[in-house]
Backbone of each chain as nested JSON, in Angstrom:
{
  "chains": [
    {"id": "A", "residues": [
      {"number": 1, "name": "MET", "atoms": {"N": [100.316, 78.932, 158.024], "CA": [101.94, 80.36, 157.45], "C": [100.757, 81.479, 156.903]}},
      {"number": 2, "name": "THR", "atoms": {"N": [99.718, 81.484, 157.119], "CA": [98.766, 82.669, 156.309], "C": [98.992, 83.706, 157.791]}},
      {"number": 3, "name": "ALA", "atoms": {"N": [98.721, 82.912, 159.195], "CA": [98.604, 84.038, 160.242], "C": [100.06, 84.61, 160.507]}},
      {"number": 4, "name": "LEU", "atoms": {"N": [100.811, 83.716, 160.262], "CA": [102.428, 84.473, 160.322], "C": [102.721, 85.917, 159.704]}},
      {"number": 5, "name": "GLY", "atoms": {"N": [102.264, 85.269, 158.154], "CA": [102.316, 86.555, 157.14], "C": [101.78, 87.947, 157.421]}},
      {"number": 6, "name": "GLY", "atoms": {"N": [100.054, 87.357, 157.622], "CA": [99.492, 88.376, 158.144], "C": [99.662, 89.269, 159.447]}},
      {"number": 7, "name": "ALA", "atoms": {"N": [100.628, 88.474, 160.287], "CA": [100.864, 89.284, 161.469], "C": [102.112, 90.026, 161.312]}},
      {"number": 8, "name": "LEU", "atoms": {"N": [103.236, 89.354, 160.35], "CA": [103.951, 90.593, 159.768], "C": [103.58, 91.817, 159.086]}},
      {"number": 9, "name": "VAL", "atoms": {"N": [102.408, 91.07, 158.178], "CA": [102.36, 92.759, 157.033], "C": [101.717, 93.449, 158.026]}},
      {"number": 10, "name": "ALA", "atoms": {"N": [100.77, 93.232, 159.278], "CA": [100.396, 94.06, 160.262], "C": [101.342, 94.904, 160.901]}},
      {"number": 11, "name": "LEU", "atoms": {"N": [102.228, 94.278, 161.605], "CA": [103.366, 94.707, 161.993], "C": [103.924, 95.989, 161.196]}},
      {"number": 12, "name": "GLY", "atoms": {"N": [104.315, 95.678, 159.917], "CA": [104.685, 96.513, 158.988], "C": [103.834, 97.352, 158.611]}},
      {"number": 13, "name": "VAL", "atoms": {"N": [102.662, 97.597, 158.522], "CA": [101.968, 98.6, 158.242], "C": [101.379, 99.429, 159.66]}},
      {"number": 14, "name": "THR", "atoms": {"N": [101.528, 98.729, 161.056], "CA": [101.672, 99.887, 162.058], "C": [103.079, 100.398, 162.023]}},
      {"number": 15, "name": "VAL", "atoms": {"N": [104.07, 100.148, 161.744], "CA": [105.218, 100.71, 161.666], "C": [105.238, 101.856, 160.749]}},
      {"number": 16, "name": "VAL", "atoms": {"N": [104.361, 101.533, 159.416], "CA": [104.752, 102.732, 158.477], "C": [103.734, 103.999, 159.003]}},
      {"number": 17, "name": "VAL", "atoms": {"N": [102.371, 103.584, 159.568], "CA": [101.5, 104.33, 160.138], "C": [102.039, 105.233, 160.932]}},
      {"number": 18, "name": "LEU", "atoms": {"N": [102.609, 104.869, 162.107], "CA": [103.191, 105.394, 163.184], "C": [104.235, 106.337, 162.506]}},
      {"number": 19, "name": "SER", "atoms": {"N": [105.044, 105.962, 161.735], "CA": [106.222, 106.899, 160.962], "C": [105.311, 107.972, 160.683]}},
      {"number": 20, "name": "ALA", "atoms": {"N": [104.289, 107.764, 159.887], "CA": [103.408, 109.184, 158.844], "C": [102.987, 109.682, 160.102]}},
      {"number": 21, "name": "LEU", "atoms": {"N": [102.327, 109.376, 160.577], "CA": [101.869, 110.279, 161.721], "C": [103.03, 111.076, 162.722]}},
      {"number": 22, "name": "GLY", "atoms": {"N": [103.687, 110.579, 162.94], "CA": [104.775, 111.127, 163.991], "C": [105.615, 111.899, 162.804]}},
      {"number": 23, "name": "THR", "atoms": {"N": [105.732, 112.062, 161.713], "CA": [105.796, 113.178, 160.928], "C": [105.093, 114.161, 160.845]}},
      {"number": 24, "name": "LEU", "atoms": {"N": [104.176, 114.343, 161.084], "CA": [102.716, 115.301, 161.567], "C": [103.293, 115.939, 162.73]}},
      {"number": 25, "name": "LEU", "atoms": {"N": [103.776, 115.247, 163.907], "CA": [103.731, 115.975, 164.656], "C": [105.281, 116.818, 164.798]}},
      {"number": 26, "name": "LEU", "atoms": {"N": [106.151, 115.79, 164.469], "CA": [107.379, 116.416, 164.655], "C": [107.402, 118.066, 163.749]}},
      {"number": 27, "name": "PRO", "atoms": {"N": [108.078, 119.08, 164.646], "CA": [107.786, 120.465, 164.133], "C": [108.914, 120.666, 163.162]}},
      {"number": 28, "name": "SER", "atoms": {"N": [109.91, 120.473, 163.024], "CA": [110.98, 120.912, 161.911], "C": [111.451, 119.713, 161.136]}},
      {"number": 29, "name": "LEU", "atoms": {"N": [112.659, 120.297, 160.05], "CA": [112.668, 119.419, 158.842], "C": [113.67, 117.966, 159.26]}},
      {"number": 30, "name": "PHE", "atoms": {"N": [114.578, 118.594, 160.155], "CA": [115.805, 117.445, 160.343], "C": [114.896, 116.266, 161.092]}},
      {"number": 31, "name": "PRO", "atoms": {"N": [114.364, 116.089, 162.135], "CA": [113.713, 115.251, 162.583], "C": [112.873, 114.275, 162.023]}},
      {"number": 32, "name": "ARG", "atoms": {"N": [112.155, 115.177, 161.082], "CA": [110.969, 114.315, 159.736], "C": [112.075, 113.577, 159.164]}},
      {"number": 33, "name": "LEU", "atoms": {"N": [113.169, 113.882, 158.751], "CA": [113.536, 113.134, 157.835], "C": [114.014, 111.747, 158.286]}},
      {"number": 34, "name": "HIS", "atoms": {"N": [114.288, 111.628, 159.869], "CA": [114.727, 110.3, 160.635], "C": [113.767, 109.322, 160.535]}},
      {"number": 35, "name": "LEU", "atoms": {"N": [112.371, 110.273, 160.355], "CA": [111.332, 109.006, 160.327], "C": [110.801, 108.274, 158.967]}},
      {"number": 36, "name": "LEU", "atoms": {"N": [111.45, 109.031, 157.996], "CA": [111.309, 108.625, 156.682], "C": [112.126, 106.718, 156.531]}},
      {"number": 37, "name": "THR", "atoms": {"N": [113.049, 106.848, 157.413], "CA": [113.953, 105.954, 157.502], "C": [113.051, 104.537, 157.963]}},
      {"number": 38, "name": "PRO", "atoms": {"N": [112.302, 104.73, 159.174], "CA": [111.561, 103.15, 159.719], "C": [110.723, 102.687, 158.503]}},
      {"number": 39, "name": "VAL", "atoms": {"N": [109.926, 103.494, 157.434], "CA": [109.115, 103.294, 156.54], "C": [109.657, 102.593, 155.698]}},
      {"number": 40, "name": "THR", "atoms": {"N": [110.992, 103.035, 154.846], "CA": [111.646, 102.127, 153.706], "C": [112.613, 101.204, 154.602]}},
      {"number": 41, "name": "SER", "atoms": {"N": [112.846, 101.119, 155.635], "CA": [114.041, 99.914, 156.263], "C": [113.483, 98.898, 157.041]}},
      {"number": 42, "name": "LEU", "atoms": {"N": [112.287, 99.518, 157.787], "CA": [111.721, 98.528, 158.265], "C": [110.048, 97.895, 158.169]}},
      {"number": 43, "name": "GLY", "atoms": {"N": [109.277, 99.26, 157.54], "CA": [108.031, 98.556, 157.557], "C": [107.966, 98.038, 156.214]}},
      {"number": 44, "name": "GLY", "atoms": {"N": [108.586, 98.32, 155.377], "CA": [108.725, 97.664, 153.919], "C": [109.166, 96.547, 154.014]}},
      {"number": 45, "name": "PRO", "atoms": {"N": [109.948, 96.086, 154.326], "CA": [110.368, 94.624, 154.46], "C": [109.677, 93.85, 155.283]}},
      {"number": 46, "name": "LEU", "atoms": {"N": [108.932, 94.17, 156.282], "CA": [108.197, 93.436, 157.0], "C": [106.92, 93.297, 156.306]}},
      {"number": 47, "name": "VAL", "atoms": {"N": [106.337, 94.139, 155.468], "CA": [105.094, 94.006, 154.798], "C": [105.503, 92.973, 153.624]}},
      {"number": 48, "name": "GLY", "atoms": {"N": [106.677, 93.02, 152.767], "CA": [107.505, 92.093, 151.818], "C": [107.671, 90.626, 152.604]}},
      {"number": 49, "name": "ALA", "atoms": {"N": [108.212, 90.617, 153.537], "CA": [108.228, 89.224, 154.492], "C": [107.126, 88.593, 154.657]}},
      {"number": 50, "name": "GLY", "atoms": {"N": [106.003, 89.276, 154.851], "CA": [104.47, 88.946, 155.327], "C": [103.98, 88.473, 153.934]}},
      {"number": 51, "name": "LEU", "atoms": {"N": [104.124, 89.125, 152.97], "CA": [103.571, 88.644, 152.001], "C": [104.276, 87.121, 151.119]}},
      {"number": 52, "name": "ALA", "atoms": {"N": [105.711, 87.228, 151.459], "CA": [106.449, 86.174, 151.202], "C": [106.296, 85.113, 151.878]}},
      {"number": 53, "name": "VAL", "atoms": {"N": [105.805, 84.885, 152.931], "CA": [105.457, 83.793, 153.742], "C": [104.249, 82.998, 153.383]}},
      {"number": 54, "name": "VAL", "atoms": {"N": [103.544, 84.219, 152.654], "CA": [101.775, 83.541, 152.472], "C": [101.844, 82.984, 151.089]}},
      {"number": 55, "name": "ASN", "atoms": {"N": [102.777, 83.657, 150.08], "CA": [102.862, 83.3, 148.705], "C": [103.728, 81.718, 148.655]}},
      {"number": 56, "name": "GLY", "atoms": {"N": [104.628, 82.096, 149.637], "CA": [105.932, 80.559, 149.407], "C": [106.718, 81.343, 148.527]}},
      {"number": 57, "name": "TRP", "atoms": {"N": [107.64, 80.09, 147.821], "CA": [108.39, 80.067, 146.826], "C": [108.078, 80.19, 145.637]}},
      {"number": 58, "name": "THR", "atoms": {"N": [107.568, 81.498, 145.11], "CA": [106.95, 81.497, 143.76], "C": [107.469, 82.761, 142.951]}},
      {"number": 59, "name": "LEU", "atoms": {"N": [107.306, 83.008, 141.843], "CA": [107.698, 84.466, 141.315], "C": [107.259, 85.469, 141.743]}},
      {"number": 60, "name": "THR", "atoms": {"N": [105.796, 85.089, 142.372], "CA": [105.112, 86.263, 143.258], "C": [105.951, 87.09, 144.422]}},
      {"number": 61, "name": "THR", "atoms": {"N": [106.751, 86.081, 145.08], "CA": [107.507, 86.317, 145.994], "C": [108.707, 86.924, 145.827]}},
      {"number": 62, "name": "ALA", "atoms": {"N": [109.24, 86.472, 144.752], "CA": [110.393, 86.781, 144.163], "C": [110.124, 88.671, 143.479]}},
      {"number": 63, "name": "THR", "atoms": {"N": [109.436, 88.99, 143.313], "CA": [108.96, 90.39, 142.667], "C": [108.539, 90.898, 144.078]}},
      {"number": 64, "name": "VAL", "atoms": {"N": [108.108, 90.92, 144.921], "CA": [107.755, 91.297, 146.241], "C": [109.099, 91.599, 146.732]}},
      {"number": 65, "name": "LEU", "atoms": {"N": [109.852, 90.546, 146.777], "CA": [111.173, 90.684, 147.496], "C": [112.312, 91.7, 146.953]}},
      {"number": 66, "name": "LEU", "atoms": {"N": [112.117, 91.73, 145.538], "CA": [112.857, 92.358, 144.875], "C": [112.487, 93.982, 144.914]}},
      {"number": 67, "name": "THR", "atoms": {"N": [111.266, 94.532, 144.93], "CA": [110.86, 95.644, 145.343], "C": [111.148, 96.0, 146.885]}},
      {"number": 68, "name": "VAL", "atoms": {"N": [110.902, 95.228, 147.869], "CA": [110.932, 96.006, 149.087], "C": [112.596, 95.959, 149.149]}},
      {"number": 69, "name": "ALA", "atoms": {"N": [113.435, 95.216, 148.404], "CA": [114.601, 95.209, 148.803], "C": [115.149, 96.737, 148.111]}},
      {"number": 70, "name": "LEU", "atoms": {"N": [114.451, 96.795, 147.16], "CA": [114.965, 98.503, 146.488], "C": [114.375, 99.386, 147.054]}},
      {"number": 71, "name": "LEU", "atoms": {"N": [113.539, 99.284, 147.695], "CA": [112.707, 100.164, 148.308], "C": [113.856, 100.444, 149.372]}},
      {"number": 72, "name": "ALA", "atoms": {"N": [114.225, 99.346, 150.559], "CA": [115.122, 99.417, 151.325], "C": [116.261, 100.295, 150.909]}},
      {"number": 73, "name": "LEU", "atoms": {"N": [116.982, 100.291, 149.94], "CA": [118.249, 100.496, 149.129], "C": [118.169, 101.771, 148.771]}},
      {"number": 74, "name": "THR", "atoms": {"N": [116.874, 102.021, 148.444], "CA": [117.108, 103.538, 147.612], "C": [116.248, 104.544, 148.786]}},
      {"number": 75, "name": "GLY", "atoms": {"N": [115.651, 104.131, 149.869], "CA": [115.263, 105.317, 150.726], "C": [116.663, 105.564, 151.431]}},
      {"number": 76, "name": "PRO", "atoms": {"N": [117.402, 105.216, 152.296], "CA": [118.707, 105.702, 152.55], "C": [119.405, 107.152, 151.637]}},
      {"number": 77, "name": "VAL", "atoms": {"N": [119.357, 106.582, 150.427], "CA": [120.07, 107.312, 149.748], "C": [119.045, 108.825, 149.315]}},
      {"number": 78, "name": "LEU", "atoms": {"N": [118.037, 108.112, 148.942], "CA": [117.232, 109.939, 148.961], "C": [117.083, 110.58, 150.53]}},
      {"number": 79, "name": "GLY", "atoms": {"N": [117.047, 109.787, 151.418], "CA": [117.367, 110.631, 152.822], "C": [118.222, 111.407, 153.077]}},
      {"number": 80, "name": "ALA", "atoms": {"N": [119.548, 111.05, 152.598], "CA": [120.838, 111.633, 152.34], "C": [120.735, 112.917, 151.33]}},
      {"number": 81, "name": "ALA", "atoms": {"N": [120.301, 112.333, 150.627], "CA": [120.032, 113.74, 149.282], "C": [119.422, 114.471, 150.046]}},
      {"number": 82, "name": "THR", "atoms": {"N": [118.219, 114.185, 150.259], "CA": [117.374, 115.665, 150.777], "C": [117.992, 116.12, 152.017]}},
      {"number": 83, "name": "GLY", "atoms": {"N": [118.734, 115.514, 152.974], "CA": [119.357, 116.334, 154.262], "C": [120.697, 116.862, 153.761]}},
      {"number": 84, "name": "ARG", "atoms": {"N": [120.812, 116.824, 152.705], "CA": [122.246, 117.493, 152.029], "C": [121.42, 118.842, 151.606]}},
      {"number": 85, "name": "VAL", "atoms": {"N": [120.365, 118.555, 150.555], "CA": [119.538, 119.75, 150.279], "C": [119.368, 120.869, 151.236]}},
      {"number": 86, "name": "ALA", "atoms": {"N": [118.742, 120.112, 152.268], "CA": [118.438, 121.274, 153.296], "C": [119.586, 121.666, 154.251]}},
      {"number": 87, "name": "ALA", "atoms": {"N": [120.605, 120.803, 154.268], "CA": [121.458, 121.601, 154.994], "C": [122.455, 122.644, 154.092]}},
      {"number": 88, "name": "GLN", "atoms": {"N": [122.164, 122.513, 153.011], "CA": [122.72, 123.672, 151.618], "C": [121.993, 124.787, 152.32]}},
      {"number": 89, "name": "GLN", "atoms": {"N": [120.503, 124.784, 152.261], "CA": [119.741, 125.662, 152.009], "C": [119.689, 126.885, 153.708]}},
      {"number": 90, "name": "GLU", "atoms": {"N": [119.816, 125.942, 154.503], "CA": [120.012, 126.507, 155.718], "C": [121.332, 126.78, 155.959]}},
      {"number": 91, "name": "GLY", "atoms": {"N": [122.483, 126.994, 155.296], "CA": [123.848, 127.613, 155.114], "C": [124.976, 126.382, 156.388]}},
      {"number": 92, "name": "LEU", "atoms": {"N": [124.361, 125.308, 156.559], "CA": [125.33, 124.142, 157.128], "C": [126.369, 123.943, 156.683]}},
      {"number": 93, "name": "LEU", "atoms": {"N": [126.417, 123.989, 155.524], "CA": [127.523, 123.145, 154.767], "C": [128.436, 124.336, 154.322]}},
      {"number": 94, "name": "ASP", "atoms": {"N": [130.216, 123.958, 154.488], "CA": [131.232, 124.59, 154.211], "C": [131.125, 124.9, 152.67]}},
      {"number": 95, "name": "GLU", "atoms": {"N": [131.629, 126.113, 152.17], "CA": [131.709, 126.174, 150.454], "C": [132.975, 125.29, 150.229]}},
      {"number": 96, "name": "GLY", "atoms": {"N": [133.826, 124.404, 150.966], "CA": [134.94, 123.804, 150.424], "C": [134.615, 122.171, 150.294]}},
      {"number": 97, "name": "GLU", "atoms": {"N": [133.523, 122.19, 150.859], "CA": [132.945, 120.669, 150.97], "C": [132.244, 120.138, 149.672]}},
      {"number": 98, "name": "PRO", "atoms": {"N": [132.893, 118.748, 149.174], "CA": [132.75, 118.427, 148.321], "C": [131.275, 118.469, 147.679]}},
      {"number": 99, "name": "GLU", "atoms": {"N": [130.411, 118.574, 146.378], "CA": [129.129, 118.508, 146.544], "C": [128.755, 117.291, 146.253]}}
    ]},
    {"id": "B", "residues": [
      {"number": 1, "name": "MET", "atoms": {"N": [85.685, 92.281, 150.833], "CA": [86.895, 92.841, 151.24], "C": [87.929, 91.794, 152.109]}},
      {"number": 2, "name": "ASN", "atoms": {"N": [88.908, 91.599, 151.49], "CA": [89.4, 90.452, 152.426], "C": [91.004, 91.644, 153.364]}},
      {"number": 3, "name": "TRP", "atoms": {"N": [91.518, 90.653, 154.152], "CA": [92.405, 91.431, 155.308], "C": [93.571, 92.236, 154.352]}},
      {"number": 4, "name": "TRP", "atoms": {"N": [94.094, 91.937, 153.431], "CA": [95.065, 92.366, 152.5], "C": [94.283, 94.161, 152.034]}},
      {"number": 5, "name": "LEU", "atoms": {"N": [92.869, 94.01, 151.338], "CA": [92.578, 94.877, 150.903], "C": [92.628, 96.075, 152.069]}},
      {"number": 6, "name": "LEU", "atoms": {"N": [92.378, 95.368, 153.245], "CA": [91.724, 96.247, 154.355], "C": [93.126, 96.736, 154.842]}},
      {"number": 7, "name": "ALA", "atoms": {"N": [94.213, 96.129, 154.872], "CA": [95.575, 96.527, 155.698], "C": [95.941, 97.864, 154.356]}},
      {"number": 8, "name": "ALA", "atoms": {"N": [95.402, 97.849, 152.952], "CA": [95.953, 98.903, 152.166], "C": [95.171, 100.07, 152.461]}},
      {"number": 9, "name": "VAL", "atoms": {"N": [93.735, 99.968, 152.683], "CA": [92.887, 101.097, 153.18], "C": [93.431, 101.7, 154.122]}},
      {"number": 10, "name": "VAL", "atoms": {"N": [94.128, 100.547, 155.398], "CA": [94.513, 101.403, 156.417], "C": [96.187, 102.354, 156.115]}},
      {"number": 11, "name": "LEU", "atoms": {"N": [96.796, 101.887, 155.294], "CA": [98.063, 102.711, 154.959], "C": [97.615, 103.901, 153.871]}},
      {"number": 12, "name": "VAL", "atoms": {"N": [96.883, 104.033, 153.232], "CA": [96.273, 104.99, 152.716], "C": [95.425, 105.998, 153.581]}},
      {"number": 13, "name": "VAL", "atoms": {"N": [94.977, 105.679, 154.645], "CA": [94.335, 106.75, 155.224], "C": [95.318, 107.113, 156.604]}},
      {"number": 14, "name": "GLY", "atoms": {"N": [96.233, 105.988, 157.034], "CA": [97.001, 106.361, 158.038], "C": [98.656, 107.024, 157.456]}},
      {"number": 15, "name": "GLY", "atoms": {"N": [98.773, 106.388, 156.104], "CA": [100.178, 106.541, 155.812], "C": [100.283, 107.592, 154.39]}},
      {"number": 16, "name": "PHE", "atoms": {"N": [99.121, 107.374, 153.791], "CA": [99.01, 107.989, 152.65], "C": [98.589, 109.92, 152.852]}},
      {"number": 17, "name": "ALA", "atoms": {"N": [97.532, 109.757, 153.492], "CA": [97.245, 111.219, 153.65], "C": [97.85, 111.951, 154.653]}},
      {"number": 18, "name": "PRO", "atoms": {"N": [98.817, 111.403, 155.875], "CA": [99.574, 112.537, 156.108], "C": [101.016, 112.93, 155.244]}},
      {"number": 19, "name": "ALA", "atoms": {"N": [101.036, 111.818, 154.547], "CA": [102.399, 112.503, 153.087], "C": [101.746, 113.485, 152.415]}},
      {"number": 20, "name": "LEU", "atoms": {"N": [100.72, 113.289, 152.145], "CA": [99.82, 114.513, 151.207], "C": [99.792, 115.707, 151.662]}},
      {"number": 21, "name": "TYR", "atoms": {"N": [99.313, 115.555, 153.279], "CA": [99.258, 116.971, 154.126], "C": [101.09, 117.623, 154.009]}},
      {"number": 22, "name": "LEU", "atoms": {"N": [101.985, 116.598, 154.093], "CA": [102.956, 117.48, 154.069], "C": [103.554, 117.659, 153.429]}},
      {"number": 23, "name": "THR", "atoms": {"N": [103.117, 116.899, 151.987], "CA": [103.607, 117.6, 150.258], "C": [102.799, 118.8, 150.071]}},
      {"number": 24, "name": "SER", "atoms": {"N": [101.728, 119.333, 151.206], "CA": [101.076, 120.518, 150.62], "C": [101.577, 121.765, 151.439]}},
      {"number": 25, "name": "ARG", "atoms": {"N": [102.38, 121.62, 152.703], "CA": [102.497, 122.422, 153.512], "C": [103.953, 122.814, 153.471]}},
      {"number": 26, "name": "GLY", "atoms": {"N": [104.434, 123.745, 153.714], "CA": [105.641, 124.326, 154.335], "C": [106.602, 124.77, 153.134]}},
      {"number": 27, "name": "ALA", "atoms": {"N": [107.841, 124.792, 153.288], "CA": [108.95, 125.263, 152.511], "C": [108.901, 123.689, 151.689]}},
      {"number": 28, "name": "ALA", "atoms": {"N": [109.823, 124.301, 150.312], "CA": [110.181, 123.159, 149.084], "C": [110.784, 121.779, 150.054]}},
      {"number": 29, "name": "VAL", "atoms": {"N": [111.507, 121.955, 150.559], "CA": [112.054, 120.649, 150.944], "C": [111.559, 119.817, 151.853]}},
      {"number": 30, "name": "GLU", "atoms": {"N": [110.753, 120.616, 152.645], "CA": [109.588, 119.813, 153.916], "C": [108.689, 119.083, 152.806]}},
      {"number": 31, "name": "ARG", "atoms": {"N": [108.281, 119.974, 151.385], "CA": [107.369, 119.323, 150.383], "C": [108.312, 117.815, 150.136]}},
      {"number": 32, "name": "LEU", "atoms": {"N": [109.395, 118.053, 149.887], "CA": [110.117, 116.734, 149.331], "C": [109.854, 115.809, 150.03]}},
      {"number": 33, "name": "ILE", "atoms": {"N": [110.342, 115.701, 151.63], "CA": [109.663, 114.744, 152.458], "C": [109.007, 114.473, 152.206]}},
      {"number": 34, "name": "GLY", "atoms": {"N": [107.445, 115.043, 152.306], "CA": [106.319, 114.438, 152.023], "C": [106.267, 113.439, 150.789]}},
      {"number": 35, "name": "MET", "atoms": {"N": [107.042, 114.048, 149.795], "CA": [106.526, 113.291, 148.614], "C": [107.776, 111.993, 148.59]}},
      {"number": 36, "name": "GLU", "atoms": {"N": [108.661, 111.825, 149.155], "CA": [109.387, 110.646, 149.405], "C": [108.128, 109.791, 150.12]}},
      {"number": 37, "name": "LEU", "atoms": {"N": [107.926, 110.477, 151.493], "CA": [107.248, 109.402, 152.205], "C": [106.3, 108.658, 151.203]}},
      {"number": 38, "name": "ALA", "atoms": {"N": [104.839, 109.67, 150.38], "CA": [104.21, 108.955, 149.735], "C": [104.75, 108.094, 148.495]}},
      {"number": 39, "name": "GLY", "atoms": {"N": [105.521, 108.19, 147.962], "CA": [105.897, 107.198, 147.255], "C": [106.384, 106.004, 147.611]}},
      {"number": 40, "name": "ALA", "atoms": {"N": [107.107, 106.139, 148.878], "CA": [107.092, 104.866, 149.749], "C": [105.806, 104.046, 150.105]}},
      {"number": 41, "name": "VAL", "atoms": {"N": [104.821, 104.965, 150.743], "CA": [103.394, 103.902, 151.245], "C": [103.057, 103.715, 150.016]}},
      {"number": 42, "name": "ALA", "atoms": {"N": [102.893, 104.51, 148.94], "CA": [102.257, 104.029, 147.416], "C": [102.851, 102.833, 147.11]}},
      {"number": 43, "name": "VAL", "atoms": {"N": [104.217, 102.605, 147.3], "CA": [104.508, 101.088, 146.835], "C": [104.02, 99.86, 147.569]}},
      {"number": 44, "name": "LEU", "atoms": {"N": [104.065, 100.339, 148.949], "CA": [103.386, 99.202, 149.937], "C": [102.017, 98.874, 149.852]}},
      {"number": 45, "name": "VAL", "atoms": {"N": [101.185, 99.987, 149.511], "CA": [99.801, 100.144, 148.965], "C": [99.534, 99.24, 147.728]}},
      {"number": 46, "name": "LEU", "atoms": {"N": [100.429, 99.341, 146.688], "CA": [99.996, 98.886, 145.413], "C": [100.538, 97.418, 145.943]}},
      {"number": 47, "name": "LEU", "atoms": {"N": [101.791, 96.669, 146.651], "CA": [101.95, 95.292, 146.555], "C": [100.71, 94.619, 147.168]}},
      {"number": 48, "name": "LEU", "atoms": {"N": [99.779, 95.639, 148.374], "CA": [98.799, 94.964, 149.054], "C": [98.14, 94.721, 148.165]}},
      {"number": 49, "name": "LEU", "atoms": {"N": [97.635, 95.616, 147.253], "CA": [96.463, 95.693, 146.524], "C": [96.675, 94.348, 145.277]}},
      {"number": 50, "name": "ALA", "atoms": {"N": [98.013, 94.192, 144.922], "CA": [97.907, 92.997, 144.238], "C": [97.585, 91.903, 144.819]}},
      {"number": 51, "name": "GLN", "atoms": {"N": [98.041, 91.459, 145.854], "CA": [97.982, 90.687, 147.24], "C": [96.353, 90.104, 147.029]}},
      {"number": 52, "name": "GLY", "atoms": {"N": [95.817, 91.448, 147.545], "CA": [94.154, 91.353, 147.906], "C": [93.744, 90.952, 146.825]}},
      {"number": 53, "name": "PHE", "atoms": {"N": [93.806, 91.54, 145.266], "CA": [92.915, 91.14, 144.326], "C": [93.486, 90.137, 143.8]}},
      {"number": 54, "name": "GLY", "atoms": {"N": [95.033, 89.097, 144.23], "CA": [94.97, 88.004, 143.572], "C": [95.203, 88.019, 141.97]}},
      {"number": 55, "name": "GLN", "atoms": {"N": [96.615, 89.169, 141.787], "CA": [96.782, 89.329, 140.573], "C": [98.021, 89.452, 140.451]}},
      {"number": 56, "name": "PRO", "atoms": {"N": [98.951, 88.434, 140.82], "CA": [100.554, 88.735, 140.649], "C": [100.847, 89.759, 139.826]}},
      {"number": 57, "name": "GLN", "atoms": {"N": [100.205, 89.597, 138.408], "CA": [101.038, 90.613, 137.263], "C": [100.838, 92.03, 137.887]}},
      {"number": 58, "name": "TYR", "atoms": {"N": [100.202, 92.18, 138.433], "CA": [100.005, 93.723, 138.938], "C": [101.314, 94.275, 139.408]}},
      {"number": 59, "name": "LEU", "atoms": {"N": [102.064, 93.281, 140.048], "CA": [103.148, 93.794, 140.984], "C": [104.727, 94.15, 140.184]}},
      {"number": 60, "name": "ILE", "atoms": {"N": [104.137, 94.584, 138.654], "CA": [105.172, 95.258, 137.858], "C": [105.15, 96.606, 138.242]}},
      {"number": 61, "name": "VAL", "atoms": {"N": [103.82, 97.006, 138.551], "CA": [103.646, 98.404, 139.061], "C": [104.411, 99.196, 140.107]}},
      {"number": 62, "name": "PRO", "atoms": {"N": [104.315, 98.62, 141.297], "CA": [104.961, 99.014, 142.668], "C": [106.539, 98.975, 142.123]}},
      {"number": 63, "name": "LEU", "atoms": {"N": [107.059, 97.571, 141.431], "CA": [108.406, 97.572, 141.058], "C": [108.741, 98.79, 140.025]}},
      {"number": 64, "name": "VAL", "atoms": {"N": [107.812, 99.242, 139.121], "CA": [108.623, 100.291, 138.287], "C": [108.632, 101.766, 138.918]}},
      {"number": 65, "name": "LEU", "atoms": {"N": [107.333, 101.647, 140.142], "CA": [107.506, 103.133, 140.772], "C": [108.652, 103.419, 141.894]}},
      {"number": 66, "name": "VAL", "atoms": {"N": [109.158, 102.33, 142.417], "CA": [109.986, 101.985, 143.483], "C": [111.284, 103.069, 142.543]}},
      {"number": 67, "name": "LEU", "atoms": {"N": [111.43, 102.206, 141.002], "CA": [112.919, 103.015, 140.521], "C": [112.274, 104.46, 140.223]}},
      {"number": 68, "name": "LEU", "atoms": {"N": [111.126, 104.566, 139.466], "CA": [110.823, 105.852, 139.396], "C": [110.808, 106.991, 140.143]}},
      {"number": 69, "name": "SER", "atoms": {"N": [110.422, 106.49, 141.465], "CA": [110.323, 107.836, 142.345], "C": [111.436, 108.15, 143.047]}},
      {"number": 70, "name": "PHE", "atoms": {"N": [112.361, 107.038, 142.935], "CA": [113.885, 107.122, 143.412], "C": [114.451, 108.023, 142.532]}},
      {"number": 71, "name": "ALA", "atoms": {"N": [114.399, 108.013, 141.172], "CA": [115.143, 109.012, 140.085], "C": [114.118, 110.068, 140.39]}},
      {"number": 72, "name": "GLY", "atoms": {"N": [113.11, 110.361, 140.62], "CA": [112.293, 111.557, 140.332], "C": [112.876, 112.438, 141.741]}},
      {"number": 73, "name": "THR", "atoms": {"N": [112.579, 111.697, 142.747], "CA": [113.118, 112.456, 144.029], "C": [114.851, 113.094, 143.895]}},
      {"number": 74, "name": "LEU", "atoms": {"N": [115.404, 112.306, 143.398], "CA": [116.856, 112.691, 143.084], "C": [117.107, 114.044, 142.134]}},
      {"number": 75, "name": "VAL", "atoms": {"N": [115.998, 114.031, 141.184], "CA": [115.969, 115.17, 140.272], "C": [115.713, 116.394, 140.891]}},
      {"number": 76, "name": "PHE", "atoms": {"N": [114.52, 115.889, 141.959], "CA": [113.799, 117.223, 142.83], "C": [115.115, 117.775, 143.709]}},
      {"number": 77, "name": "THR", "atoms": {"N": [116.291, 116.858, 144.579], "CA": [117.013, 117.34, 144.888], "C": [117.926, 118.092, 144.39]}},
      {"number": 78, "name": "ARG", "atoms": {"N": [118.145, 117.713, 143.203], "CA": [119.17, 118.301, 142.423], "C": [118.698, 119.839, 141.95]}},
      {"number": 79, "name": "LEU", "atoms": {"N": [117.286, 120.011, 141.722], "CA": [116.657, 121.29, 141.173], "C": [116.78, 122.366, 142.317]}},
      {"number": 80, "name": "LEU", "atoms": {"N": [116.754, 121.617, 143.616], "CA": [116.451, 122.498, 144.845], "C": [117.853, 122.98, 145.445]}},
      {"number": 81, "name": "GLY", "atoms": {"N": [118.887, 122.512, 144.995], "CA": [120.11, 122.765, 145.539], "C": [120.305, 124.024, 145.306]}},
      {"number": 82, "name": "THR", "atoms": {"N": [121.557, 124.766, 146.044], "CA": [121.582, 126.371, 145.506], "C": [122.684, 126.272, 144.592]}},
      {"number": 83, "name": "ARG", "atoms": {"N": [123.735, 125.082, 144.759], "CA": [124.396, 125.348, 143.505], "C": [123.829, 123.796, 142.177]}},
      {"number": 84, "name": "SER", "atoms": {"N": [123.759, 124.774, 141.08], "CA": [123.463, 123.66, 140.291], "C": [124.224, 123.587, 139.29]}}
    ]}
  ]
}
């Protein structure tokens, strides 16, 4: 099971590194926002799943899974909030829209 | 050094360093994206470090960091908004 866990962690690390390097290559703000999502929604859960497979059904696994679940839940919220601030600053929102 | 620590080092070099670069350049919102990325990568690095050192009690640190970086980034989005 260690090999499977290691493979999952390696996959997650690859996703995170590629996304982080991709944010450097993209020229503008909104495309960069897209690349935040794979880190929190794919890379994080993959790393957490790998650690869970290695550790088995223990309290350690529970803490790891809770952490990556919170990361996956809060990531899209932060992305939406940041996108809204960016749209506000670039004047893309109408005045009548709810805050 | 075991494989978990190696994965943590790869994440620091390949994930945290670009995030710090983003955080140090450009407009305020672009820096905010860098900070969000840095927070997410830091959580994963700390998970891998706890596994690599064989110390499960360290896992409370990434768990708290997730919640704090969430609240902290929301404060920044509020402060950077034009209508406060």
